[in-house]
C-alpha positions in Angstrom: 221.9 30.8 212.6 218.3 29.8 212.9 216.5 26.7 211.9 214.2 27.4 208.9 213.0 23.8 208.2 213.4 20.4 209.8 212.5 17.4 207.7 213.6 14.0 206.4 211.8 14.6 203.0 214.7 14.7 200.6 212.6 16.3 197.9 211.6 19.1 200.2 215.2 19.7 201.2 216.2 19.9 197.5 213.4 22.4 196.8 214.3 24.6 199.7 218.0 24.5 198.7 217.1 25.5 195.2 214.9 28.4 196.4 217.5 29.7 198.7 220.3 29.3 196.2 218.5 31.1 193.5 217.6 34.0 195.8 221.2 34.2 197.0 220.4 33.3 200.6 223.3 31.5 202.3 222.2 28.3 204.2 223.6 25.2 205.8 222.0 21.8 205.9 222.8 20.3 209.3 222.7 16.6 210.1 222.8 15.6 206.4 225.6 13.2 207.1 223.8 11.4 209.9 222.4 8.9 207.4 225.7 7.0 207.7 225.1 6.7 211.5 221.4 5.8 211.1 221.9 3.2 208.3 220.3 5.4 205.6 216.8 4.7 206.9 215.9 8.4 206.7 214.3 8.7 210.1 216.7 11.4 211.4 215.5 14.8 210.1 217.9 17.3 208.5 217.8 20.9 209.4 218.1 23.8 207.0 219.7 26.7 208.8 220.0 30.4 207.7 221.7 33.4 209.2 219.6 35.4 211.6 219.8 38.4 209.4 218.4 36.4 206.4 215.6 34.8 208.3 212.8 37.1 207.1 213.8 36.9 203.5 214.1 33.1 203.7 210.7 32.8 205.4 209.1 35.1 202.7 210.6 32.8 199.9 209.1 29.8 201.6 205.7 31.4 202.0 205.7 32.6 198.4 206.4 29.1 197.3 203.5 27.7 199.3 205.7 26.1 201.9 204.7 28.1 205.0 203.5 24.9 206.7 207.1 23.5 206.6 208.6 26.5 208.5 209.8 26.1 212.0 208.6 28.5 214.6 211.0 31.4 215.0 
């Protein structure tokens, strides 16, 4: 799996999840349960991961949605 996005912006996470779900791209949100450890302060970023073979499709979806600035280098 590769890291597509890393952020603590819950709205952005929701948007990316929606884009990927609607396109049928499988993903995993890593570190989403760390809020219990951090005290729900939101300073630990969550990572949206996609399979390596879905990377280009996921990146194209993000660019088409105007979110290219949120993409991790890959």
